[in-house]
matplotlib code that plots the C-alpha trace (Angstrom):
import matplotlib.pyplot as plt

x = [-8.5, -5.8, -6.0, -3.2, -1.7, -0.8, 0.9, 2.7, 4.1, 5.0, 7.0, 8.7, 9.7, 11.0, 14.1, 17.4, 19.5, 23.2, 24.8, 25.2, 21.6, 18.8, 15.3, 12.5, 9.0, 6.3, 2.7, -0.6, -3.7, -7.2, -8.7, -9.2, -6.1, -4.5, -5.9, -9.5, -12.2, -12.8, -13.6, -10.8, -11.9, -15.2, -14.3, -16.5, -19.6, -18.9, -18.8, -21.9, -23.9, -23.1, -23.3, -25.1, -22.0, -19.7, -16.3, -15.3, -12.0, -9.4, -6.6, -3.9, -1.1, 2.1, 4.4, 7.3, 8.1, 11.3, 13.2, 15.7, 18.7, 19.0, 20.7, 20.3, 17.7, 18.8, 16.1, 18.3, 18.0, 18.2, 15.2, 15.1, 13.7, 11.6, 14.7, 14.8, 18.6, 20.2, 19.4, 19.2, 22.6, 23.9, 26.8, 25.5, 22.5, 20.8, 17.3, 16.2, 13.2, 10.9, 8.0, 5.8, 3.6, 0.1, -1.8, -4.7, -6.9, -10.3, -12.7, -11.1, -8.1, -10.4, -11.1, -8.0, -5.5, -1.9, -1.0, 2.6, 2.8, 6.5, 10.0, 12.7, 16.5, 18.3, 21.8, 21.7, 21.3, 19.0, 16.1, 14.3, 11.8, 9.3, 8.1, 5.4, 3.8, 0.4, -0.6, -1.3, 1.4, 1.7, 1.2, 5.0, 5.8, 3.5, 5.6, 4.5, 2.1, -1.2, -3.3, -1.2, -1.4, -5.3, -5.2, -2.9, -5.2, -8.0, -5.9, -6.4, -4.5, -7.2, -10.2, -12.6, -15.3, -18.2, -22.1, -24.4, -27.7, -27.1, -26.3, -22.8, -20.5, -16.9, -15.1, -12.3, -9.9, -6.6, -5.7, -2.0, -1.1, 2.5, 3.5, 6.8, 6.4, 8.8, 10.0, 12.9, 13.9, 17.0, 17.6, 20.2, 21.7, 19.9, 16.6, 13.5, 11.8, 8.5, 6.8, 3.1, 1.0, -2.3, -5.5, -8.4, -11.7, -14.0, -14.1, -14.2, -17.8, -18.9, -18.7, -17.5, -21.0, -21.1, -23.4, -23.2, -21.3, -22.7, -19.7, -21.9, -22.5, -19.9, -20.8, -19.2, -16.1, -13.8, -14.8, -14.3, -10.9, -9.8, -10.9, -8.9, -5.8, -6.1, -6.7, -3.3, -0.3, 2.9, 4.9, 7.4, 5.5, 7.9, 5.5, 2.8, 0.2, -1.0, 0.5, 3.5, 6.3, 6.9, 3.3, 3.9, 6.6, 4.6, 2.0, 4.5]
y = [-14.6, -13.2, -13.9, -15.4, -12.0, -11.4, -14.7, -14.4, -10.9, -12.4, -15.1, -12.6, -10.3, -13.1, -14.0, -13.7, -10.6, -10.3, -10.8, -7.1, -6.2, -5.8, -7.2, -4.7, -6.0, -4.5, -4.6, -3.4, -2.4, -1.4, 0.5, 3.9, 6.0, 6.3, 9.8, 8.8, 7.7, 4.0, 0.8, -1.8, -4.5, -2.7, -0.8, -2.7, -2.4, 1.4, 2.1, 0.1, 1.8, 5.3, 4.6, 1.3, 0.3, -2.8, -3.6, -7.2, -6.8, -4.1, -4.4, -1.7, -1.8, -0.4, 0.6, 1.4, 1.9, 3.6, 4.3, 7.2, 7.5, 10.6, 13.5, 12.5, 14.3, 12.8, 11.1, 9.0, 5.7, 2.6, 0.5, -2.3, -5.7, -7.5, -8.8, -11.9, -11.9, -9.1, -6.2, -2.7, -1.0, 2.3, 2.4, 5.3, 6.4, 6.2, 4.9, 1.3, 0.4, -2.4, -2.7, -3.3, -5.4, -6.0, -5.5, -7.7, -8.0, -9.3, -10.5, -10.4, -8.6, -5.6, -5.1, -3.2, -6.1, -5.3, -8.0, -8.7, -8.7, -9.1, -8.0, -5.9, -5.8, -2.6, -1.5, -0.3, 3.3, 6.2, 6.8, 10.1, 9.6, 6.8, 7.3, 5.2, 5.4, 3.7, 3.4, 1.1, -1.1, -2.8, -6.5, -6.7, -5.0, -7.3, -10.3, -13.6, -12.1, -13.2, -11.2, -8.0, -8.8, -8.9, -5.2, -4.4, -5.8, -3.7, -0.6, -0.2, 0.8, 0.3, -2.1, -2.1, -4.8, -4.6, -4.0, -0.9, -1.4, -5.2, -4.9, -5.7, -3.2, -3.0, 0.4, 0.3, 3.3, 4.2, 6.9, 7.8, 8.4, 9.5, 10.6, 11.5, 10.9, 12.3, 9.8, 9.2, 5.6, 3.6, 0.2, -1.9, -5.3, -7.8, -6.0, -6.3, -3.0, -2.8, -0.3, -0.2, 1.0, 2.1, 2.4, 4.3, 3.4, 5.4, 8.5, 6.9, 7.1, 10.3, 14.0, 17.0, 17.2, 13.6, 12.7, 9.2, 9.0, 6.1, 4.3, 3.1, 6.7, 8.2, 11.6, 10.6, 9.2, 12.2, 12.8, 9.2, 9.2, 12.3, 10.5, 7.5, 9.7, 11.1, 7.8, 6.1, 6.6, 4.7, 5.0, 2.9, 0.6, -1.9, -3.4, -3.7, -2.0, 0.3, 3.5, 5.3, 4.5, 8.2, 8.3, 5.3, 7.0, 10.1, 8.0, 6.6]
z = [2.7, 0.5, -3.2, -5.5, -6.4, -2.9, -2.6, -5.9, -4.9, -1.4, -3.0, -5.3, -2.4, -0.2, -2.0, -0.1, -0.1, 0.7, 4.0, 4.3, 3.7, 6.2, 5.6, 5.9, 6.0, 3.8, 5.2, 4.0, 6.0, 4.9, 7.9, 9.3, 9.7, 13.1, 13.6, 12.8, 15.2, 14.5, 16.4, 15.7, 13.3, 12.6, 9.4, 7.1, 9.5, 10.0, 6.2, 5.6, 8.4, 7.0, 3.3, 2.7, 1.0, 1.9, 0.5, -0.3, -2.0, -2.7, -5.2, -5.8, -8.4, -6.7, -9.5, -7.0, -3.4, -2.3, 0.8, 0.9, 3.1, 5.2, 3.7, 0.0, -2.1, -5.4, -7.5, -9.8, -8.1, -10.3, -10.6, -8.0, -8.6, -6.0, -4.4, -6.6, -7.2, -5.1, -2.8, -4.2, -4.2, -2.7, -4.9, -7.0, -5.0, -1.7, -2.7, -2.1, -4.4, -5.2, -7.7, -9.3, -7.0, -6.2, -2.9, -3.0, 0.3, 1.0, 3.6, 7.2, 6.0, 5.4, 9.1, 10.0, 10.4, 9.4, 6.8, 5.8, 2.0, 1.5, 2.2, 0.7, 1.5, 2.1, 3.4, 7.1, 7.8, 8.6, 6.2, 6.0, 3.2, 2.0, -1.6, -3.3, -6.7, -7.2, -11.0, -13.8, -15.2, -18.7, -19.0, -19.7, -16.4, -14.6, -15.5, -14.3, -11.6, -13.1, -10.6, -11.4, -15.0, -14.7, -13.5, -16.3, -18.9, -17.4, -17.6, -13.8, -10.9, -8.3, -8.3, -5.5, -5.3, -3.1, -2.9, -2.5, -1.1, -1.6, -5.2, -6.3, -7.9, -9.1, -9.2, -11.6, -11.8, -13.4, -11.0, -10.3, -6.7, -6.0, -2.6, -0.9, 2.9, 5.3, 8.0, 10.3, 11.1, 11.4, 9.8, 11.8, 11.5, 13.6, 13.5, 11.3, 10.7, 8.9, 6.5, 6.4, 3.6, 5.0, 3.0, 4.8, 3.0, 5.3, 3.2, -0.2, -0.9, 0.7, -0.5, 1.5, 3.1, 4.1, 1.4, -0.3, -3.6, -5.6, -7.3, -10.2, -11.3, -13.5, -12.1, -8.8, -10.2, -9.9, -6.3, -5.4, -7.1, -5.2, -1.9, -2.9, -3.5, 0.0, 1.6, 1.0, 3.4, 4.2, 7.4, 9.6, 11.8, 13.3, 15.8, 13.1, 15.2, 12.4, 13.9, 12.9, 15.2, 16.2, 17.2, 19.4, 21.2, 21.8, 23.6, 26.1]

ax = plt.figure().add_subplot(projection="3d")
ax.plot(x, y, z, "-o")
ax.set_aspect("equal")
plt.show()
């Protein structure tokens, strides 16, 4: 089940672009990273078995996600909307941007499934970088998205709801996660590529020695937040199988 914030973001993302633009799907997944040893669809059970912690809902406020065309390292891209009125432009820069938006996943969507959360429109070409910025937004920036506005009112960028030893908890954080991820993929007319944001919860609530971190204890907050920062990735994943496409090719 996905909550209203996800549907709101989806509607905002799905507006039409120009005839020259290409739609790029944007997906999210909560599950072990492709390099981790995990049983597909069993992430929640694995986490509970090792820590006594279950996760019921994960919300992330994404301030911005950018795709950068190959050969351009400039960081002066204009702010893109959620492709409500037009696609992002390459007239003055090579970055295609969207945000802010909310990722809001729960129940069966926490078991490693790749979930489409929206679309952006970009001009065709080769891209060599994916950048994302997860952080809190203001209520003004949240606009009409009531679920994103809820996080803004909390001053939060991440909210994790779950239970520990059968008792409910809500871990609320205002961490900032900014990442520039090298990539290499081509966007062509007539194709529909996809970018997946992967969130790996398996290491959130354990320290370097594998001991449990209690999300209710403030003394564990900094370690949990550091684990959160390391757990988020983004990559091109056209077949939506939760593996980076270059990795898929290497397996052939």
